[in-house]
MARBA-3410 file (N, C-alpha, C, O; in Angstrom, 1 decimal):
69
136.3,125.6,90.9,135.5,124.5,91.3,137.2,123.2,92.1,138.2,123.0,91.4 ~ 136.9,122.6,93.5,137.2,121.9,93.4,137.0,120.8,92.8,135.8,120.6,92.9 ~ 138.0,119.5,91.9,137.5,118.1,91.0,137.2,116.9,93.3,137.7,116.7,94.4 ~ 136.1,116.6,92.3,135.3,115.8,92.9,136.4,114.7,93.6,135.7,113.7,94.1 ~ 137.2,114.5,93.8,138.0,113.7,94.7,138.7,114.8,96.3,139.2,114.1,97.2
138.6,116.4,96.6,139.1,116.9,97.1,137.8,117.2,98.3,138.0,117.8,99.4 ~ 136.7,116.6,97.7,135.7,117.5,98.0,135.8,117.4,99.9,136.9,116.8,100.0 ~ 135.5,117.5,100.9,135.2,117.2,101.9,133.5,117.7,102.6,133.1,118.8,102.8 ~ 132.8,116.3,102.9,131.8,116.6,103.0,131.4,117.0,104.8,131.7,116.1,105.6 ~ 130.6,118.2,105.2,130.6,118.4,106.4,129.2,118.4,107.2,129.0,119.5,106.7
128.4,118.3,107.7,126.9,118.8,108.6,126.8,120.3,109.0,127.6,120.4,109.9 ~ 126.2,121.4,108.8,126.2,121.9,109.6,125.1,122.9,110.2,124.1,123.3,109.5 ~ 125.3,123.2,111.8,123.7,123.6,112.6,124.0,125.4,111.3,125.1,125.9,111.1 ~ 122.9,126.0,110.8,123.1,127.6,110.6,121.9,128.0,111.6,121.8,126.9,112.2 ~ 121.5,128.3,111.8,120.2,129.5,112.1,119.1,130.4,111.4,119.6,131.0,110.5
118.2,130.6,111.5,117.7,130.0,110.2,117.3,131.7,109.3,116.9,131.9,108.2 ~ 117.6,132.7,110.7,117.7,134.5,111.0,118.9,134.2,109.6,118.5,134.1,108.5 ~ 120.7,134.0,110.0,121.7,133.2,109.3,121.9,133.0,108.1,122.7,133.6,107.4 ~ 120.8,131.8,107.7,120.8,131.3,106.3,120.7,131.5,105.6,120.6,130.7,104.7 ~ 120.4,133.4,105.1,120.0,134.1,103.9,122.0,134.5,103.9,122.8,134.7,102.9
122.2,134.6,105.1,123.9,135.1,104.5,124.2,133.7,104.5,123.8,133.2,103.4 ~ 124.8,132.4,105.4,125.5,131.2,104.7,125.8,130.7,103.6,126.9,130.2,103.1 ~ 123.5,131.0,102.8,124.0,130.8,101.5,124.7,132.1,100.0,124.9,132.1,98.8 ~ 124.9,132.8,100.8,125.6,133.9,100.4,127.0,133.7,99.7,127.4,134.1,98.6 ~ 127.8,133.0,101.0,129.1,132.4,101.4,128.7,131.3,100.6,129.6,130.6,100.1
127.6,131.2,100.6,128.3,129.4,99.7,128.6,129.8,97.6,129.2,129.4,96.7 ~ 127.9,130.5,97.8,127.5,130.9,96.6,129.5,131.6,96.6,130.7,131.2,96.6 ~ 128.7,132.8,96.7,130.5,133.1,96.1,131.7,132.2,96.8,132.8,132.9,96.9 ~ 131.9,130.7,97.3,133.0,130.4,96.9,132.9,129.3,95.9,134.0,129.0,95.5 ~ 132.2,128.8,95.5,130.9,127.5,93.9,130.9,126.5,94.7,131.0,125.4,94.1
130.6,126.7,96.5,130.3,125.1,97.0,129.0,125.1,96.4,128.3,125.7,95.6 ~ 128.8,123.7,97.2,127.6,123.4,97.4,126.8,123.3,98.4,127.5,123.8,99.3 ~ 125.8,122.9,98.9,124.8,122.7,99.9,123.1,122.3,99.7,122.3,122.8,98.9 ~ 123.0,121.5,100.3,122.0,120.8,100.1,121.4,120.4,102.0,122.1,120.2,103.0 ~ 120.1,120.5,101.9,120.0,120.0,103.2,119.5,119.1,103.7,120.3,118.3,103.1
118.6,118.1,104.7,118.5,117.2,104.9,117.9,115.7,104.4,118.2,114.5,104.3 ~ 116.7,116.9,104.0,116.0,116.7,103.0,116.2,116.3,101.8,115.5,115.4,101.4 ~ 117.1,116.7,101.2,117.2,116.9,99.5,118.3,116.0,99.5,118.3,115.2,98.5 ~ 119.1,115.8,100.2,120.4,114.3,100.7,119.7,113.4,100.8,120.1,112.4,100.3 ~ 118.2,113.6,101.5,117.6,112.4,101.3,117.4,111.7,100.3,118.0,110.7,99.8
116.3,112.5,99.8,115.6,112.4,98.3,116.2,112.5,97.3,115.6,112.6,96.3 ~ 117.9,112.5,97.4,118.9,111.9,96.4,119.0,110.8,96.5,118.5,110.2,95.5 ~ 119.8,109.7,97.8,119.5,108.6,98.3,118.2,108.4,97.4,118.1,108.6,96.2 ~ 117.1,108.0,98.5,116.6,107.1,97.3,116.1,107.0,96.1,115.5,106.0,95.6 ~ 116.4,108.3,95.4,116.2,108.5,94.0,117.3,106.8,93.9,117.0,105.6,94.1
118.3,107.5,93.7,119.2,106.3,93.9,119.2,106.0,93.7,119.7,105.8,92.6 ~ 118.5,104.6,94.9,118.4,103.5,95.4,117.8,102.4,94.0,116.9,102.9,93.4 ~ 118.2,101.0,93.6,117.8,100.3,92.1,115.4,100.4,92.7,115.0,100.4,93.9 ~ 114.7,100.4,91.9,113.7,99.6,92.2,113.2,98.3,92.6,112.3,98.0,93.5 ~ 114.2,97.0,91.6,114.2,95.8,92.5,115.8,95.7,92.7,116.5,95.6,91.6
116.4,95.6,93.7,117.2,95.3,94.0,117.3,93.5,94.3,116.6,92.6,94.5 ~ 119.1,93.8,94.0,119.2,92.1,93.5,118.7,90.8,94.6,118.4,89.6,94.4 ~ 118.9,91.4,95.9,118.2,90.3,96.7,117.7,91.1,98.0,118.1,92.2,98.4 ~ 116.6,90.3,98.7,115.7,90.5,99.4,116.8,90.6,101.1,118.0,90.4,101.3 ~ 115.3,91.1,101.9,115.9,91.1,103.2,115.7,89.6,103.6,116.5,89.2,104.5
114.9,88.7,103.2,115.3,87.2,103.6,116.8,86.5,103.3,117.4,85.7,103.9 ~ 117.0,87.2,102.1,117.7,86.4,101.5,119.5,87.0,102.1,120.6,86.5,101.8 ~ 119.2,88.0,102.9,120.4,88.5,103.3,120.2,88.1,104.3,121.3,87.6,104.6 ~ 119.1,87.8,105.5,118.9,87.1,107.0,119.8,86.1,106.7,120.9,85.9,107.3 ~ 119.2,85.7,105.8,119.4,83.9,105.2,120.5,83.5,105.8,120.7,82.7,106.7
121.7,84.8,104.7,123.1,84.5,104.7,123.7,84.2,106.3,124.0,83.2,106.9 ~ 123.6,85.8,106.5,123.0,86.1,108.0,124.0,85.2,108.4,125.2,85.1,108.2 ~ 122.8,84.5,109.0,122.6,82.8,109.9,123.6,81.7,109.4,124.5,81.1,110.0 ~ 123.2,81.4,107.7,124.3,80.8,107.9,125.8,80.6,108.5,126.5,79.7,109.0 ~ 126.0,82.0,108.3,128.0,82.3,108.0,127.8,82.3,109.6,128.4,81.4,110.1
126.9,83.1,110.6,127.2,83.2,111.9,126.6,82.0,112.7,127.2,81.9,113.8 ~ 125.4,81.0,112.5,125.5,79.6,113.7,126.0,78.4,113.1,126.0,77.2,113.5 ~ 126.4,78.7,112.2,126.8,77.3,110.9,128.2,76.7,111.6,129.2,77.3,111.7 ~ 128.2,75.8,112.0,128.8,73.9,113.0,129.6,73.8,111.9,130.4,72.9,111.8
END
């Protein structure tokens, strides 16, 4: 399998009837596949439970820079 520095992520729409064939191709090449839902779930799990800064603090910072005179 290729190293992680040479991996290109792509999104492909595959007809449901061809999904098993496509999964077999993925398996034979040693590629990895995940659905949009799996990708979103992985992203959500990776987020910190208690972020270091709140949305309000971010907006206050943006406003102070944008509207500073």
